[in-house]
C-alpha positions in Angstrom: -37.6 -3.4 -22.6 -34.9 -4.4 -20.1 -31.9 -6.2 -21.5 -30.8 -9.4 -19.8 -27.2 -9.2 -18.8 -25.5 -12.5 -18.1 -22.9 -13.2 -15.5 -20.6 -14.4 -18.3 -20.9 -11.0 -20.0 -20.2 -9.1 -16.8 -17.1 -11.4 -16.1 -15.8 -10.8 -19.7 -16.0 -7.1 -19.2 -14.4 -7.3 -15.8 -11.5 -9.4 -17.2 -10.8 -7.0 -20.0 -11.1 -3.7 -18.0 -10.3 -4.6 -14.4 -13.4 -2.8 -13.2 -15.6 -4.1 -10.4 -18.4 -6.5 -11.0 -21.1 -3.9 -10.1 -19.5 -1.2 -12.3 -19.3 -3.7 -15.2 -22.9 -4.7 -14.8 -24.1 -1.1 -14.7 -22.0 -0.2 -17.7 -23.5 -3.1 -19.7 -27.1 -2.2 -18.6 -26.6 1.4 -19.7 -25.2 0.2 -23.0 -28.1 -2.2 -23.4 -25.7 -5.2 -23.7 -23.4 -3.5 -26.3 -19.9 -4.6 -25.1 -17.9 -1.9 -26.9 -20.2 0.8 -25.7 -19.9 -0.5 -22.1 -16.1 -0.2 -22.4 -16.6 3.3 -23.6 -18.9 4.1 -20.7 -16.3 2.9 -18.2 -13.6 5.0 -20.0 -15.8 8.1 -19.8 -16.3 7.4 -16.1 -12.5 7.3 -15.8 -12.2 10.6 -17.6 -14.6 12.2 -15.3 -12.7 10.9 -12.2 -9.4 11.9 -13.8 -10.6 15.4 -14.4 -11.8 15.7 -10.8 -8.4 14.4 -9.4 -6.0 16.1 -11.8 -4.5 18.3 -9.1 -4.0 15.4 -6.7 -0.5 14.2 -5.8 0.4 10.8 -7.1 3.5 10.1 -5.0 2.7 6.4 -4.2 2.8 3.5 -6.7 5.1 0.8 -7.9 8.5 1.2 -9.5 9.4 -1.8 -11.7 12.6 -2.7 -13.6 12.7 -5.3 -16.4 15.4 -6.6 -18.7 15.1 -8.2 -22.1 15.8 -11.9 -22.7 19.4 -11.5 -23.8 20.1 -8.9 -21.0 21.3 -6.2 -23.4 18.6 -3.7 -22.6 16.5 -2.7 -19.6 13.8 -0.3 -18.6 12.6 1.1 -15.3 9.2 2.8 -14.9 6.9 3.8 -12.1 3.1 3.5 -12.2 2.0 6.2 -9.8 -1.2 6.4 -7.7 -2.3 8.5 -4.6 -2.3 6.0 -1.7 -0.1 3.2 -0.4 -3.2 1.1 -0.1 -3.7 1.0 -3.9 0.1 0.7 -4.5 0.1 -2.6 -2.6 -2.9 -4.0 -4.4 -1.9 -7.2 -6.4 -3.8 -6.1 -9.5 -2.1 -2.7 -9.5 1.4 -4.2 -9.2 0.6 -6.6 -12.0 -0.6 -3.7 -14.2 2.7 -1.9 -13.4 4.7 -5.1 -14.4 2.7 -5.5 -17.6 3.3 -1.9 -18.6 7.0 -2.2 -17.8 7.3 -5.3 -20.1 5.6 -3.2 -22.8 7.9 -0.3 -22.1 10.8 -2.5 -23.2 9.5 -2.1 -26.8 9.0 1.7 -26.5 11.6 4.5 -27.0 10.1 7.0 -24.6 7.3 7.6 -22.1 5.3 9.3 -24.8 5.6 6.2 -27.0 4.5 4.0 -24.2 1.4 6.1 -23.6 0.5 5.7 -27.3 1.2 2.0 -27.4 -1.6 -0.6 -27.5 -2.5 -2.4 -24.3 -5.5 -4.6 -24.0 -7.3 -3.3 -27.0 -6.7 0.4 -26.2 -3.9 2.9 -25.9 -2.0 2.9 -22.6 -3.1 6.5 -22.0 -6.7 5.3 -22.2 -6.1 2.3 -20.0 -4.8 4.7 -17.3 -7.9 6.8 -17.6 -10.0 3.7 -17.4 -8.2 2.5 -14.3 -8.5 5.9 -12.7 -12.3 5.4 -12.9 -12.1 1.8 -11.7 -9.8 2.6 -8.7 -11.0 6.1 -8.0 -7.4 7.6 -7.7 -5.2 9.5 -10.1 -3.1 6.8 -12.0 -0.2 7.9 -14.3 3.2 6.8 -15.6 5.8 8.6 -13.5 9.4 7.8 -14.2 10.5 6.2 -17.5 14.2 5.3 -18.1 15.9 3.0 -20.5 19.5 1.7 -20.9 21.4 -0.6 -23.3 24.7 -2.3 -22.9 26.8 -5.5 -23.3 25.1 -6.7 -20.2 22.2 -5.2 -18.3 20.9 -6.1 -14.8 18.3 -4.8 -12.5 17.1 -4.5 -8.9 13.8 -3.6 -7.3 13.8 -2.6 -3.7 11.3 -4.2 -1.3 7.9 -2.7 -1.7 8.5 -1.5 -5.2 9.5 1.9 -4.0 12.8 2.1 -5.9 13.9 0.3 -9.1 17.3 0.5 -10.9 19.0 -0.9 -13.9 22.8 -1.0 -14.6 24.8 -1.7 -17.8 28.2 -3.3 -17.8 30.9 -3.3 -20.5 30.9 -7.0 -21.1 28.9 -10.2 -20.4 31.5 -12.0 -18.3 31.3 -14.7 -15.7 29.5 -13.2 -12.7 28.1 -10.3 -14.7 24.5 -10.9 -13.4 25.5 -10.7 -9.8 27.7 -7.6 -10.4 24.9 -5.8 -12.2 22.4 -6.6 -9.5 24.8 -5.5 -6.7 25.6 -2.3 -8.5 21.9 -1.7 -9.1 21.3 -2.2 -5.4 24.1 0.3 -4.7 22.4 2.9 -6.9 19.1 2.2 -5.3 20.5 2.7 -1.8 22.9 5.5 -2.3 21.2 7.6 -5.0 24.4 8.8 -6.8 24.2 12.0 -8.9 26.1 10.5 -11.8 28.1 7.4 -12.9 31.5 9.2 -12.6 33.0 12.7 -12.4 32.4 13.3 -16.1 28.7 12.9 -15.6 28.3 15.5 -12.9 26.8 18.8 -14.2 29.4 21.6 -14.5 27.0 23.9 -12.6 26.9 21.5 -9.7 30.7 21.3 -9.7 31.0 25.1 -9.8 28.6 25.4 -6.9 30.5 22.9 -4.8 33.7 24.8 -5.4 32.1 28.0 -4.3 30.6 26.4 -1.1 34.1 25.0 -0.3 35.7 28.4 -0.8 33.2 30.2 1.4 33.9 27.7 4.2 37.6 28.1 3.8 37.2 31.9 4.0 35.4 31.5 7.3 38.3 29.4 8.5 40.6 32.3 7.6 42.5 30.6 4.8 44.4 33.0 2.4 42.5 34.0 -0.7 45.3 32.8 -3.0 45.1 29.3 -1.6 41.3 28.9 -1.9 41.1 27.6 -5.5 43.5 24.7 -5.0 42.2 23.7 -1.6 38.6 23.8 -2.8 39.3 21.7 -5.9 41.0 19.2 -3.6 37.8 19.0 -1.6 36.0 18.0 -4.8 37.5 14.6 -4.5 35.4 13.9 -1.4 32.3 15.2 -3.2 32.9 12.9 -6.1 33.5 10.0 -3.8 30.2 10.5 -2.0 28.1 11.3 -5.1 29.4 9.3 -8.1 28.4 5.6 -8.4 31.8 4.1 -9.2 33.7 6.1 -6.6 31.3 5.5 -3.7 32.2 3.0 -1.0 30.7 -0.3 -1.9 27.7 -0.9 0.4 28.6 -4.6 0.9 32.3 -3.9 1.6 33.2 -0.3 2.6 36.9 -1.1 2.3 36.6 -0.9 -1.5 34.9 1.4 -4.0 32.2 0.2 -6.4 34.8 0.4 -9.2 37.2 -1.7 -7.2 34.5 -4.3 -6.5 33.6 -4.6 -10.2 37.3 -5.0 -11.1 37.7 -7.7 -8.5 35.2 -9.8 -10.5 36.9 -9.2 -13.9 39.8 -6.8 -14.3 38.5 -5.5 -17.7 34.9 -5.0 -16.5 33.4 -1.5 -16.0 30.0 0.0 -15.2 28.9 1.9 -18.3 25.6 3.4 -17.0 22.7 3.2 -14.6 19.1 4.5 -14.3 17.1 4.9 -11.1 13.4 5.6 -10.5 12.0 6.2 -7.0 8.6 7.1 -5.7 7.9 10.3 -3.7 
């Protein structure tokens, strides 16, 4: 005996899962009207699609940064998919934003995947959405930061998102944090300052500089000192606080921050980019 599936039941399933109307109706028919079984059917479909697309590249998506109410903590994540078409979909971006808000309460990407979202684990929601959308959907980047004041910036198109922490919540802190976050998004620094640059990277830069100096015919005894001197330019180009400020190249980021409040410093930043 055929079970009569109402439009209201189909709409309820669609609202909860985000699946298409026809997929929801089919799932309810197969489940003979059992709502929970219908959800499980949709999830199984997602698992099948996910298995078939496991080796696909998910380099598109949406990078989202959010900050808590008192602006003392922030998180930046990316929800990745396969195509730009899906990445620009309004419902996909909303899902990314909702997951970013949830991520504020999670200590790690692993914790986020285990967190409850819409009556199921986030990991299960992603599998379900893989079935709904037909593309590999996964959490890519996950970065958190805390500080006396935290601000954020999301680049147009949700391709890059950044968060920045400051040493104090002073007048103008919100604008400073946003501007420094914008700097990090645009210039992709290796580290906050010299101390944050990996020792292996520094050693490699010194060796590159020495090789170039040898080619120029510089005496071997002078190479160490000259090469270390060239590191200053490397740090200027690759550390956030030493970089030229993108809105005023006559000053560094550090100098810009100090111009707002002499005691203010940048204490950290996190950046997530697609691709």
